[in-house]
N, CA, C and O atoms as CSV, one atom per row, in Angstrom:
chain,resi,resn,atom,element,x,y,z
A,1,UNK,N,N,-13.698,4.500,-6.016
A,1,UNK,CA,C,-12.603,4.218,-5.101
A,1,UNK,C,C,-12.619,2.722,-4.776
A,1,UNK,O,O,-13.669,2.146,-4.493
A,2,UNK,N,N,-11.451,2.117,-4.820
A,2,UNK,CA,C,-11.303,0.711,-4.451
A,2,UNK,C,C,-10.329,0.649,-3.274
A,2,UNK,O,O,-9.201,1.132,-3.368
A,3,UNK,N,N,-10.770,0.054,-2.175
A,3,UNK,CA,C,-9.950,-0.038,-0.960
A,3,UNK,C,C,-10.054,-1.454,-0.427
A,3,UNK,O,O,-11.151,-1.994,-0.281
A,4,UNK,N,N,-8.881,-2.067,-0.129
A,4,UNK,CA,C,-8.918,-3.457,0.305
A,4,UNK,C,C,-7.771,-3.787,1.254
A,4,UNK,O,O,-6.616,-3.446,0.999
A,5,UNK,N,N,-8.109,-4.451,2.345
A,5,UNK,CA,C,-7.132,-5.120,3.205
A,5,UNK,C,C,-7.392,-6.603,2.969
A,5,UNK,O,O,-8.494,-7.090,3.221
A,6,UNK,N,N,-6.383,-7.319,2.487
A,6,UNK,CA,C,-6.622,-8.660,1.966
A,6,UNK,C,C,-5.454,-9.597,2.245
A,6,UNK,O,O,-4.326,-9.156,2.465
A,7,UNK,N,N,-5.737,-10.879,2.233
A,7,UNK,CA,C,-4.673,-11.886,2.282
A,7,UNK,C,C,-4.289,-12.340,0.875
A,7,UNK,O,O,-3.318,-13.077,0.703
A,8,UNK,N,N,-5.043,-11.906,-0.119
A,8,UNK,CA,C,-4.775,-12.289,-1.509
A,8,UNK,C,C,-3.620,-11.472,-2.087
A,8,UNK,O,O,-3.403,-10.332,-1.676
A,9,UNK,N,N,-2.883,-12.043,-3.031
A,9,UNK,CA,C,-1.856,-11.252,-3.722
A,9,UNK,C,C,-2.469,-10.014,-4.369
A,9,UNK,O,O,-3.618,-10.035,-4.812
A,10,UNK,N,N,-1.694,-8.943,-4.418
A,10,UNK,CA,C,-2.159,-7.676,-4.987
A,10,UNK,C,C,-1.484,-7.474,-6.338
A,10,UNK,O,O,-0.264,-7.590,-6.458
A,11,UNK,N,N,-2.282,-7.173,-7.345
A,11,UNK,CA,C,-1.772,-6.932,-8.687
A,11,UNK,C,C,-1.722,-5.433,-8.969
A,11,UNK,O,O,-2.750,-4.755,-8.954
A,12,UNK,N,N,-0.525,-4.925,-9.224
A,12,UNK,CA,C,-0.374,-3.513,-9.582
A,12,UNK,C,C,-1.163,-3.225,-10.853
A,12,UNK,O,O,-1.840,-2.200,-10.945
A,13,UNK,N,N,-1.083,-4.111,-11.823
A,13,UNK,CA,C,-1.779,-3.916,-13.094
A,13,UNK,C,C,-3.299,-3.846,-12.900
A,13,UNK,O,O,-3.967,-3.014,-13.514
A,14,UNK,N,N,-3.836,-4.713,-12.054
A,14,UNK,CA,C,-5.284,-4.702,-11.823
A,14,UNK,C,C,-5.735,-3.438,-11.121
A,14,UNK,O,O,-6.753,-2.855,-11.493
A,15,UNK,N,N,-4.989,-2.999,-10.103
A,15,UNK,CA,C,-5.365,-1.771,-9.405
A,15,UNK,C,C,-5.200,-0.558,-10.311
A,15,UNK,O,O,-6.023,0.357,-10.285
A,16,UNK,N,N,-4.149,-0.549,-11.103
A,16,UNK,CA,C,-3.936,0.558,-12.039
A,16,UNK,C,C,-5.085,0.634,-13.042
A,16,UNK,O,O,-5.540,1.726,-13.382
A,17,UNK,N,N,-5.551,-0.512,-13.513
A,17,UNK,CA,C,-6.670,-0.534,-14.456
A,17,UNK,C,C,-7.937,0.051,-13.844
A,17,UNK,O,O,-8.757,0.635,-14.553
A,18,UNK,N,N,-8.102,-0.103,-12.532
A,18,UNK,CA,C,-9.286,0.422,-11.855
A,18,UNK,C,C,-9.328,1.950,-11.824
A,18,UNK,O,O,-10.397,2.535,-11.651
A,19,UNK,N,N,-8.189,2.590,-11.988
A,19,UNK,CA,C,-8.159,4.061,-11.914
A,19,UNK,C,C,-8.012,4.710,-13.287
A,19,UNK,O,O,-7.893,5.932,-13.379
A,20,UNK,N,N,-8.018,3.918,-14.347
A,20,UNK,CA,C,-7.955,4.480,-15.699
A,20,UNK,C,C,-9.227,5.272,-15.985
A,20,UNK,O,O,-10.332,4.856,-15.636
A,21,UNK,N,N,-9.041,6.426,-16.632
A,21,UNK,CA,C,-10.176,7.285,-16.947
A,21,UNK,C,C,-9.828,8.119,-18.167
A,21,UNK,O,O,-8.687,8.555,-18.316
A,22,UNK,N,N,-10.794,8.344,-19.034
A,22,UNK,CA,C,-10.547,9.146,-20.228
A,22,UNK,C,C,-10.298,10.609,-19.902
A,22,UNK,O,O,-9.726,11.329,-20.721
A,23,UNK,N,N,-10.713,11.068,-18.726
A,23,UNK,CA,C,-10.481,12.468,-18.350
A,23,UNK,C,C,-9.177,12.649,-17.582
A,23,UNK,O,O,-8.752,13.776,-17.330
A,24,UNK,N,N,-8.545,11.540,-17.210
A,24,UNK,CA,C,-7.296,11.622,-16.445
A,24,UNK,C,C,-6.110,11.636,-17.395
A,24,UNK,O,O,-5.998,10.801,-18.292
A,25,UNK,N,N,-5.228,12.604,-17.177
A,25,UNK,CA,C,-4.013,12.682,-17.969
A,25,UNK,C,C,-2.830,12.030,-17.290
A,25,UNK,O,O,-1.755,11.914,-17.879
A,26,UNK,N,N,-3.022,11.599,-16.040
A,26,UNK,CA,C,-1.919,11.001,-15.288
A,26,UNK,C,C,-2.425,9.875,-14.407
A,26,UNK,O,O,-3.475,9.980,-13.774
A,27,UNK,N,N,-1.660,8.803,-14.379
A,27,UNK,CA,C,-1.887,7.701,-13.443
A,27,UNK,C,C,-0.557,7.444,-12.748
A,27,UNK,O,O,0.456,7.192,-13.400
A,28,UNK,N,N,-0.569,7.509,-11.433
A,28,UNK,CA,C,0.629,7.244,-10.641
A,28,UNK,C,C,0.377,6.003,-9.813
A,28,UNK,O,O,-0.663,5.874,-9.168
A,29,UNK,N,N,1.342,5.083,-9.836
A,29,UNK,CA,C,1.227,3.860,-9.049
A,29,UNK,C,C,2.425,3.725,-8.120
A,29,UNK,O,O,3.531,4.169,-8.430
A,30,UNK,N,N,2.178,3.108,-6.984
A,30,UNK,CA,C,3.228,2.784,-6.022
A,30,UNK,C,C,3.045,1.330,-5.631
A,30,UNK,O,O,1.927,0.884,-5.369
A,31,UNK,N,N,4.144,0.595,-5.591
A,31,UNK,CA,C,4.118,-0.780,-5.114
A,31,UNK,C,C,5.179,-0.930,-4.036
A,31,UNK,O,O,6.374,-0.825,-4.314
A,32,UNK,N,N,4.749,-1.170,-2.827
A,32,UNK,CA,C,5.658,-1.445,-1.716
A,32,UNK,C,C,5.885,-2.943,-1.663
A,32,UNK,O,O,5.000,-3.695,-1.254
A,33,UNK,N,N,7.060,-3.379,-2.072
A,33,UNK,CA,C,7.356,-4.798,-2.212
A,33,UNK,C,C,8.221,-5.316,-1.065
A,33,UNK,O,O,9.042,-4.582,-0.515
A,34,UNK,N,N,8.031,-6.567,-0.715
A,34,UNK,CA,C,8.806,-7.210,0.339
A,34,UNK,C,C,10.220,-7.435,-0.193
A,34,UNK,O,O,10.410,-8.052,-1.241
A,35,UNK,N,N,11.205,-6.928,0.541
A,35,UNK,CA,C,12.598,-7.088,0.120
A,35,UNK,C,C,13.289,-8.140,0.980
A,35,UNK,O,O,12.787,-8.528,2.035
A,36,UNK,N,N,14.435,-8.589,0.518
A,36,UNK,CA,C,15.159,-9.664,1.194
A,36,UNK,C,C,16.144,-9.159,2.242
A,36,UNK,O,O,16.978,-9.921,2.731
A,37,UNK,N,N,16.050,-7.883,2.585
A,37,UNK,CA,C,16.977,-7.313,3.575
A,37,UNK,C,C,16.321,-6.142,4.282
A,37,UNK,O,O,15.394,-5.522,3.760
A,38,UNK,N,N,16.813,-5.848,5.473
A,38,UNK,CA,C,16.342,-4.681,6.229
A,38,UNK,C,C,17.478,-4.210,7.118
A,38,UNK,O,O,17.935,-4.942,7.996
A,39,UNK,N,N,17.927,-2.998,6.891
A,39,UNK,CA,C,19.025,-2.406,7.663
A,39,UNK,C,C,20.250,-3.319,7.693
A,39,UNK,O,O,20.867,-3.520,8.739
A,40,UNK,N,N,20.589,-3.868,6.525
A,40,UNK,CA,C,21.787,-4.686,6.404
A,40,UNK,C,C,21.637,-6.123,6.879
A,40,UNK,O,O,22.612,-6.874,6.888
A,41,UNK,N,N,20.436,-6.514,7.271
A,41,UNK,CA,C,20.195,-7.877,7.741
A,41,UNK,C,C,19.367,-8.634,6.713
A,41,UNK,O,O,18.426,-8.082,6.141
A,42,UNK,N,N,19.710,-9.889,6.477
A,42,UNK,CA,C,19.008,-10.710,5.510
A,42,UNK,C,C,17.667,-11.173,6.083
A,42,UNK,O,O,17.620,-11.742,7.174
A,43,UNK,N,N,16.587,-10.933,5.356
A,43,UNK,CA,C,15.239,-11.318,5.779
A,43,UNK,C,C,14.916,-12.698,5.208
A,43,UNK,O,O,14.986,-12.917,3.999
A,44,UNK,N,N,14.564,-13.616,6.095
A,44,UNK,CA,C,14.207,-14.977,5.677
A,44,UNK,C,C,12.713,-15.093,5.370
A,44,UNK,O,O,12.323,-15.781,4.427
A,45,UNK,N,N,11.874,-14.415,6.170
A,45,UNK,CA,C,10.428,-14.449,5.943
A,45,UNK,C,C,9.787,-13.220,6.570
A,45,UNK,O,O,10.359,-12.558,7.436
A,46,UNK,N,N,8.578,-12.943,6.098
A,46,UNK,CA,C,7.856,-11.764,6.572
A,46,UNK,C,C,6.365,-12.063,6.602
A,46,UNK,O,O,5.829,-12.739,5.723
A,47,UNK,N,N,5.714,-11.546,7.627
A,47,UNK,CA,C,4.267,-11.689,7.757
A,47,UNK,C,C,3.706,-10.401,8.329
A,47,UNK,O,O,4.301,-9.805,9.227
A,48,UNK,N,N,2.554,-9.965,7.811
A,48,UNK,CA,C,1.856,-8.800,8.348
A,48,UNK,C,C,0.640,-9.277,9.126
A,48,UNK,O,O,-0.062,-10.194,8.702
A,49,UNK,N,N,0.400,-8.647,10.266
A,49,UNK,CA,C,-0.795,-8.935,11.054
A,49,UNK,C,C,-1.661,-7.686,11.075
A,49,UNK,O,O,-1.188,-6.605,11.425
A,50,UNK,N,N,-2.925,-7.829,10.704
A,50,UNK,CA,C,-3.845,-6.695,10.607
A,50,UNK,C,C,-4.851,-6.711,11.753
A,50,UNK,O,O,-5.416,-7.753,12.084
A,51,UNK,N,N,-5.066,-5.553,12.346
A,51,UNK,CA,C,-6.129,-5.373,13.336
A,51,UNK,C,C,-7.466,-5.388,12.586
A,51,UNK,O,O,-7.516,-4.968,11.430
A,52,UNK,N,N,-8.543,-5.858,13.211
A,52,UNK,CA,C,-9.849,-5.883,12.532
A,52,UNK,C,C,-10.315,-4.516,12.022
A,52,UNK,O,O,-11.133,-4.456,11.105
A,53,UNK,N,N,-9.818,-3.433,12.589
A,53,UNK,CA,C,-10.229,-2.095,12.157
A,53,UNK,C,C,-9.466,-1.603,10.927
A,53,UNK,O,O,-9.751,-0.515,10.426
A,54,UNK,N,N,-8.508,-2.376,10.434
A,54,UNK,CA,C,-7.635,-1.912,9.349
A,54,UNK,C,C,-8.412,-1.527,8.086
A,54,UNK,O,O,-8.099,-0.511,7.466
A,55,UNK,N,N,-9.403,-2.304,7.699
A,55,UNK,CA,C,-10.171,-1.990,6.486
A,55,UNK,C,C,-10.854,-0.629,6.615
A,55,UNK,O,O,-10.768,0.196,5.705
A,56,UNK,N,N,-11.523,-0.393,7.724
A,56,UNK,CA,C,-12.217,0.881,7.930
A,56,UNK,C,C,-11.269,2.064,7.957
A,56,UNK,O,O,-11.572,3.123,7.407
A,57,UNK,N,N,-10.132,1.887,8.592
A,57,UNK,CA,C,-9.144,2.964,8.646
A,57,UNK,C,C,-8.590,3.239,7.256
A,57,UNK,O,O,-8.408,4.397,6.880
A,58,UNK,N,N,-8.321,2.187,6.488
A,58,UNK,CA,C,-7.833,2.377,5.124
A,58,UNK,C,C,-8.876,3.108,4.280
A,58,UNK,O,O,-8.524,3.966,3.471
A,59,UNK,N,N,-10.148,2.779,4.460
A,59,UNK,CA,C,-11.222,3.478,3.744
A,59,UNK,C,C,-11.242,4.959,4.098
A,59,UNK,O,O,-11.399,5.806,3.218
A,60,UNK,N,N,-11.083,5.276,5.384
A,60,UNK,CA,C,-11.067,6.680,5.814
A,60,UNK,C,C,-9.882,7.437,5.234
A,60,UNK,O,O,-10.032,8.566,4.765
A,61,UNK,N,N,-8.708,6.824,5.263
A,61,UNK,CA,C,-7.513,7.471,4.710
A,61,UNK,C,C,-7.713,7.741,3.219
A,61,UNK,O,O,-7.421,8.837,2.742
A,62,UNK,N,N,-8.204,6.756,2.492
A,62,UNK,CA,C,-8.426,6.919,1.054
A,62,UNK,C,C,-9.428,8.043,0.774
A,62,UNK,O,O,-9.225,8.843,-0.139
A,63,UNK,N,N,-10.496,8.102,1.550
A,63,UNK,CA,C,-11.498,9.154,1.364
A,63,UNK,C,C,-10.912,10.535,1.653
A,63,UNK,O,O,-11.205,11.494,0.938
A,64,UNK,N,N,-10.087,10.644,2.694
A,64,UNK,CA,C,-9.452,11.925,3.020
A,64,UNK,C,C,-8.553,12.392,1.877
A,64,UNK,O,O,-8.567,13.568,1.516
A,65,UNK,N,N,-7.777,11.479,1.311
A,65,UNK,CA,C,-6.874,11.833,0.216
A,65,UNK,C,C,-7.679,12.210,-1.027
A,65,UNK,O,O,-7.345,13.179,-1.710
A,66,UNK,N,N,-8.719,11.465,-1.321
A,66,UNK,CA,C,-9.555,11.766,-2.487
A,66,UNK,C,C,-10.199,13.140,-2.351
A,66,UNK,O,O,-10.320,13.868,-3.336
A,67,UNK,N,N,-10.610,13.498,-1.144
A,67,UNK,CA,C,-11.220,14.809,-0.907
A,67,UNK,C,C,-10.201,15.938,-0.969
A,67,UNK,O,O,-10.519,17.031,-1.439
A,68,UNK,N,N,-8.993,15.692,-0.504
A,68,UNK,CA,C,-7.965,16.735,-0.417
A,68,UNK,C,C,-7.380,17.107,-1.776
A,68,UNK,O,O,-7.087,18.276,-2.027
A,69,UNK,N,N,-7.207,16.118,-2.655
A,69,UNK,CA,C,-6.552,16.335,-3.940
A,69,UNK,C,C,-7.576,16.229,-5.072
A,69,UNK,O,O,-8.636,15.622,-4.913
A,70,UNK,N,N,-7.252,16.808,-6.177
A,70,UNK,CA,C,-8.121,16.781,-7.345
A,70,UNK,C,C,-7.867,15.492,-8.125
A,70,UNK,O,O,-7.282,15.516,-9.208
A,71,UNK,N,N,-8.314,14.368,-7.564
A,71,UNK,CA,C,-8.106,13.072,-8.204
A,71,UNK,C,C,-9.387,12.614,-8.888
A,71,UNK,O,O,-10.496,12.960,-8.480
A,72,UNK,N,N,-9.201,11.834,-9.932
A,72,UNK,CA,C,-10.346,11.234,-10.614
A,72,UNK,C,C,-10.740,9.945,-9.905
A,72,UNK,O,O,-11.886,9.785,-9.485
A,73,UNK,N,N,-9.776,9.017,-9.774
A,73,UNK,CA,C,-10.032,7.717,-9.171
A,73,UNK,C,C,-8.851,7.316,-8.298
A,73,UNK,O,O,-7.729,7.781,-8.501
A,74,UNK,N,N,-9.112,6.456,-7.332
A,74,UNK,CA,C,-8.087,6.034,-6.383
A,74,UNK,C,C,-8.313,4.565,-6.047
A,74,UNK,O,O,-9.450,4.130,-5.866
A,75,UNK,N,N,-7.223,3.803,-5.966
A,75,UNK,CA,C,-7.288,2.399,-5.538
A,75,UNK,C,C,-6.103,2.137,-4.619
A,75,UNK,O,O,-4.980,2.548,-4.909
A,76,UNK,N,N,-6.358,1.455,-3.517
A,76,UNK,CA,C,-5.292,1.132,-2.576
A,76,UNK,C,C,-5.603,-0.215,-1.935
A,76,UNK,O,O,-6.748,-0.508,-1.593
A,77,UNK,N,N,-4.555,-1.032,-1.779
A,77,UNK,CA,C,-4.720,-2.346,-1.149
A,77,UNK,C,C,-3.494,-2.644,-0.295
A,77,UNK,O,O,-2.366,-2.327,-0.671
A,78,UNK,N,N,-3.733,-3.256,0.858
A,78,UNK,CA,C,-2.652,-3.685,1.747
A,78,UNK,C,C,-2.882,-5.146,2.082
A,78,UNK,O,O,-3.983,-5.542,2.463
A,79,UNK,N,N,-1.838,-5.941,1.938
A,79,UNK,CA,C,-1.918,-7.362,2.280
A,79,UNK,C,C,-1.597,-7.593,3.735
A,79,UNK,O,O,-0.934,-6.785,4.386
A,80,UNK,N,N,-2.083,-8.718,4.231
A,80,UNK,CA,C,-1.640,-9.228,5.525
A,80,UNK,C,C,-1.525,-10.731,5.403
A,80,UNK,O,O,-1.989,-11.339,4.438
A,81,UNK,N,N,-0.891,-11.318,6.413
A,81,UNK,CA,C,-0.556,-12.728,6.333
A,81,UNK,C,C,0.869,-12.865,5.827
A,81,UNK,O,O,1.567,-11.864,5.670
A,82,UNK,N,N,1.315,-14.097,5.568
A,82,UNK,CA,C,2.675,-14.284,5.049
A,82,UNK,C,C,2.772,-13.769,3.610
A,82,UNK,O,O,1.880,-13.997,2.793
A,83,UNK,N,N,3.867,-13.074,3.320
A,83,UNK,CA,C,4.089,-12.521,1.985
A,83,UNK,C,C,5.504,-12.885,1.559
A,83,UNK,O,O,6.457,-12.671,2.309
A,84,UNK,N,N,5.640,-13.426,0.376
A,84,UNK,CA,C,6.949,-13.857,-0.127
A,84,UNK,C,C,7.802,-12.660,-0.544
A,84,UNK,O,O,7.286,-11.608,-0.921
A,85,UNK,N,N,9.096,-12.845,-0.468
A,85,UNK,CA,C,10.040,-11.840,-0.937
A,85,UNK,C,C,9.696,-11.513,-2.397
A,85,UNK,O,O,9.489,-12.411,-3.213
A,86,UNK,N,N,9.638,-10.219,-2.707
A,86,UNK,CA,C,9.344,-9.773,-4.060
A,86,UNK,C,C,7.880,-9.487,-4.328
A,86,UNK,O,O,7.555,-8.843,-5.326
A,87,UNK,N,N,6.989,-9.949,-3.464
A,87,UNK,CA,C,5.563,-9.682,-3.662
A,87,UNK,C,C,5.192,-8.319,-3.077
A,87,UNK,O,O,5.892,-7.796,-2.210
A,88,UNK,N,N,4.094,-7.757,-3.554
A,88,UNK,CA,C,3.617,-6.450,-3.089
A,88,UNK,C,C,2.866,-6.579,-1.772
A,88,UNK,O,O,2.001,-7.440,-1.609
A,89,UNK,N,N,3.218,-5.701,-0.837
A,89,UNK,CA,C,2.502,-5.625,0.432
A,89,UNK,C,C,1.503,-4.473,0.428
A,89,UNK,O,O,0.437,-4.572,1.035
A,90,UNK,N,N,1.843,-3.384,-0.251
A,90,UNK,CA,C,0.997,-2.194,-0.340
A,90,UNK,C,C,1.052,-1.672,-1.764
A,90,UNK,O,O,2.130,-1.445,-2.313
A,91,UNK,N,N,-0.117,-1.485,-2.354
A,91,UNK,CA,C,-0.198,-0.895,-3.692
A,91,UNK,C,C,-1.180,0.260,-3.636
A,91,UNK,O,O,-2.276,0.139,-3.088
A,92,UNK,N,N,-0.767,1.391,-4.215
A,92,UNK,CA,C,-1.617,2.572,-4.303
A,92,UNK,C,C,-1.577,3.092,-5.733
A,92,UNK,O,O,-0.507,3.200,-6.332
A,93,UNK,N,N,-2.742,3.411,-6.273
A,93,UNK,CA,C,-2.849,3.942,-7.639
A,93,UNK,C,C,-3.817,5.122,-7.618
A,93,UNK,O,O,-4.891,5.052,-7.020
A,94,UNK,N,N,-3.417,6.202,-8.279
A,94,UNK,CA,C,-4.220,7.418,-8.310
A,94,UNK,C,C,-4.225,7.969,-9.725
A,94,UNK,O,O,-3.186,8.019,-10.382
A,95,UNK,N,N,-5.397,8.383,-10.193
A,95,UNK,CA,C,-5.464,9.084,-11.474
A,95,UNK,C,C,-5.981,10.496,-11.223
A,95,UNK,O,O,-6.791,10.741,-10.329
A,96,UNK,N,N,-5.482,11.411,-12.045
A,96,UNK,CA,C,-5.883,12.816,-11.960
A,96,UNK,C,C,-5.733,13.448,-13.338
A,96,UNK,O,O,-5.105,12.873,-14.227
A,97,UNK,N,N,-6.304,14.617,-13.509
A,97,UNK,CA,C,-6.172,15.308,-14.787
A,97,UNK,C,C,-4.727,15.681,-15.063
A,97,UNK,O,O,-4.285,15.658,-16.212
A,98,UNK,N,N,-3.986,16.025,-14.011
A,98,UNK,CA,C,-2.609,16.489,-14.170
A,98,UNK,C,C,-1.676,15.703,-13.254
A,98,UNK,O,O,-2.087,15.222,-12.198
A,99,UNK,N,N,-0.403,15.575,-13.672
A,99,UNK,CA,C,0.558,14.747,-12.947
A,99,UNK,C,C,0.852,15.261,-11.541
A,99,UNK,O,O,1.066,14.456,-10.635
A,100,UNK,N,N,0.869,16.562,-11.334
A,100,UNK,CA,C,1.184,17.105,-10.014
A,100,UNK,C,C,0.224,16.601,-8.950
A,100,UNK,O,O,0.643,16.167,-7.878
A,101,UNK,N,N,-1.061,16.662,-9.252
A,101,UNK,CA,C,-2.069,16.181,-8.297
A,101,UNK,C,C,-1.961,14.675,-8.096
A,101,UNK,O,O,-2.113,14.181,-6.979
A,102,UNK,N,N,-1.697,13.938,-9.186
A,102,UNK,CA,C,-1.590,12.477,-9.079
A,102,UNK,C,C,-0.395,12.077,-8.223
A,102,UNK,O,O,-0.520,11.217,-7.351
A,103,UNK,N,N,0.777,12.700,-8.464
A,103,UNK,CA,C,1.963,12.395,-7.657
A,103,UNK,C,C,1.752,12.765,-6.193
A,103,UNK,O,O,2.057,11.974,-5.300
A,104,UNK,N,N,1.233,13.962,-5.946
A,104,UNK,CA,C,1.040,14.422,-4.567
A,104,UNK,C,C,0.051,13.527,-3.823
A,104,UNK,O,O,0.283,13.155,-2.673
A,105,UNK,N,N,-1.046,13.187,-4.484
A,105,UNK,CA,C,-2.059,12.353,-3.841
A,105,UNK,C,C,-1.519,10.960,-3.539
A,105,UNK,O,O,-1.749,10.433,-2.451
A,106,UNK,N,N,-0.808,10.361,-4.482
A,106,UNK,CA,C,-0.275,9.016,-4.267
A,106,UNK,C,C,0.761,9.023,-3.147
A,106,UNK,O,O,0.761,8.138,-2.292
A,107,UNK,N,N,1.633,10.011,-3.154
A,107,UNK,CA,C,2.659,10.105,-2.110
A,107,UNK,C,C,2.036,10.259,-0.726
A,107,UNK,O,O,2.421,9.561,0.213
A,108,UNK,N,N,1.085,11.162,-0.601
A,108,UNK,CA,C,0.449,11.355,0.708
A,108,UNK,C,C,-0.400,10.157,1.101
A,108,UNK,O,O,-0.488,9.826,2.284
A,109,UNK,N,N,-1.020,9.508,0.140
A,109,UNK,CA,C,-1.795,8.299,0.425
A,109,UNK,C,C,-0.908,7.243,1.063
A,109,UNK,O,O,-1.270,6.667,2.089
A,110,UNK,N,N,0.245,6.983,0.469
A,110,UNK,CA,C,1.171,5.981,1.009
A,110,UNK,C,C,1.646,6.401,2.398
A,110,UNK,O,O,1.668,5.581,3.316
A,111,UNK,N,N,2.025,7.666,2.563
A,111,UNK,CA,C,2.488,8.151,3.870
A,111,UNK,C,C,1.415,7.989,4.941
A,111,UNK,O,O,1.708,7.537,6.048
A,112,UNK,N,N,0.185,8.352,4.623
A,112,UNK,CA,C,-0.891,8.275,5.616
A,112,UNK,C,C,-1.284,6.834,5.930
A,112,UNK,O,O,-1.636,6.522,7.067
A,113,UNK,N,N,-1.226,5.958,4.930
A,113,UNK,CA,C,-1.475,4.535,5.201
A,113,UNK,C,C,-0.439,4.035,6.195
A,113,UNK,O,O,-0.781,3.379,7.179
A,114,UNK,N,N,0.834,4.344,5.937
A,114,UNK,CA,C,1.903,3.903,6.837
A,114,UNK,C,C,1.743,4.496,8.239
A,114,UNK,O,O,2.064,3.840,9.230
A,115,UNK,N,N,1.252,5.723,8.323
A,115,UNK,CA,C,1.078,6.381,9.623
A,115,UNK,C,C,-0.129,5.884,10.401
A,115,UNK,O,O,-0.096,5.832,11.630
A,116,UNK,N,N,-1.201,5.518,9.695
A,116,UNK,CA,C,-2.472,5.278,10.384
A,116,UNK,C,C,-2.938,3.832,10.456
A,116,UNK,O,O,-3.624,3.459,11.408
A,117,UNK,N,N,-2.591,3.024,9.492
A,117,UNK,CA,C,-3.196,1.689,9.445
A,117,UNK,C,C,-2.606,0.771,10.531
A,117,UNK,O,O,-1.388,0.703,10.694
A,118,UNK,N,N,-3.461,0.080,11.257
A,118,UNK,CA,C,-2.975,-0.828,12.306
A,118,UNK,C,C,-2.599,-2.200,11.734
A,118,UNK,O,O,-3.308,-3.191,11.908
A,119,UNK,N,N,-1.472,-2.213,11.059
A,119,UNK,CA,C,-0.906,-3.441,10.513
A,119,UNK,C,C,0.533,-3.513,10.980
A,119,UNK,O,O,1.288,-2.549,10.858
A,120,UNK,N,N,0.909,-4.673,11.522
A,120,UNK,CA,C,2.244,-4.856,12.083
A,120,UNK,C,C,3.024,-5.845,11.250
A,120,UNK,O,O,2.495,-6.872,10.822
A,121,UNK,N,N,4.289,-5.529,11.022
A,121,UNK,CA,C,5.169,-6.376,10.222
A,121,UNK,C,C,6.036,-7.228,11.149
A,121,UNK,O,O,6.697,-6.710,12.050
A,122,UNK,N,N,6.024,-8.530,10.917
A,122,UNK,CA,C,6.862,-9.465,11.671
A,122,UNK,C,C,7.893,-10.029,10.708
A,122,UNK,O,O,7.561,-10.756,9.771
A,123,UNK,N,N,9.147,-9.683,10.954
A,123,UNK,CA,C,10.241,-10.161,10.111
A,123,UNK,C,C,11.054,-11.201,10.851
A,123,UNK,O,O,11.348,-11.044,12.036
A,124,UNK,N,N,11.416,-12.259,10.154
A,124,UNK,CA,C,12.347,-13.254,10.674
A,124,UNK,C,C,13.602,-13.145,9.808
A,124,UNK,O,O,13.542,-13.219,8.581
A,125,UNK,N,N,14.736,-12.968,10.483
A,125,UNK,CA,C,15.992,-12.779,9.783
A,125,UNK,C,C,16.717,-14.114,9.597
A,125,UNK,O,O,16.432,-15.091,10.291
A,126,UNK,N,N,17.643,-14.139,8.665
A,126,UNK,CA,C,18.385,-15.361,8.341
A,126,UNK,C,C,19.149,-15.908,9.539
A,126,UNK,O,O,19.400,-17.110,9.620
A,127,UNK,N,N,19.523,-15.024,10.477
A,127,UNK,CA,C,20.269,-15.484,11.654
A,127,UNK,C,C,19.357,-16.019,12.759
A,127,UNK,O,O,19.828,-16.359,13.844
A,128,UNK,N,N,18.044,-16.093,12.479
A,128,UNK,CA,C,17.084,-16.627,13.444
A,128,UNK,C,C,16.447,-15.586,14.345
A,128,UNK,O,O,15.473,-15.894,15.031
A,129,UNK,N,N,16.961,-14.366,14.368
A,129,UNK,CA,C,16.340,-13.313,15.166
A,129,UNK,C,C,15.093,-12.818,14.454
A,129,UNK,O,O,14.909,-13.056,13.261
A,130,UNK,N,N,14.244,-12.130,15.195
A,130,UNK,CA,C,13.010,-11.611,14.608
A,130,UNK,C,C,12.696,-10.246,15.174
A,130,UNK,O,O,13.257,-9.827,16.186
A,131,UNK,N,N,11.781,-9.553,14.496
A,131,UNK,CA,C,11.421,-8.202,14.891
A,131,UNK,C,C,10.006,-7.898,14.453
A,131,UNK,O,O,9.577,-8.313,13.377
A,132,UNK,N,N,9.275,-7.169,15.295
A,132,UNK,CA,C,7.939,-6.655,14.956
A,132,UNK,C,C,8.088,-5.166,14.706
A,132,UNK,O,O,8.766,-4.463,15.455
A,133,UNK,N,N,7.444,-4.689,13.637
A,133,UNK,CA,C,7.515,-3.280,13.278
A,133,UNK,C,C,6.102,-2.819,12.943
A,133,UNK,O,O,5.380,-3.499,12.213
A,134,UNK,N,N,5.703,-1.655,13.481
A,134,UNK,CA,C,4.401,-1.092,13.168
A,134,UNK,C,C,4.549,-0.161,11.988
A,134,UNK,O,O,4.635,1.057,12.147
A,135,UNK,N,N,4.578,-0.748,10.790
A,135,UNK,CA,C,4.682,0.060,9.576
A,135,UNK,C,C,4.129,-0.750,8.420
A,135,UNK,O,O,3.883,-1.951,8.535
A,136,UNK,N,N,3.938,-0.053,7.286
A,136,UNK,CA,C,3.425,-0.738,6.095
A,136,UNK,C,C,4.536,-0.988,5.115
A,136,UNK,O,O,4.302,-1.555,4.048
C-alpha cells in the first residue's frame, strides 16, 4: 500500500505502476483534477490546506478499504498547497483479481477520502471572490 499527503505533483502513471501485479486482472485509477470552473464560476487559482493529521487519516482510510475489498494493491495520494489548473489533486489506484472489486474499492476509496480527510480547498474566482470548501 502506498499512501501520501504531499505538496509534490502526483503522477497517475507512477501510482498506477505501484499497483501492478501479475495476479491482478484489473487496475482501476481515478484522478481528481483541478478544473477551471466551479458551479458556473471561473476559477483563477486553487490551494488545498492540510491538517497535520491528514496523512494518518488517509492511511486509515486506505487500510479500511484494503481490508473491506478483495484488492491486491492500493495507492492513494492527495496534494496540498497551490495546484495549477489541470493538475491532479487526488489520485487513487487499486488492483484486484476482478474488475468488480477494483471498481468498487476505488470508488469507495475516493468517497471515503473526500468524507474523512481534513483537507480544505480554497478557490479564488476570476471575479475576485473566494471560497473555502471542505472537500477533496
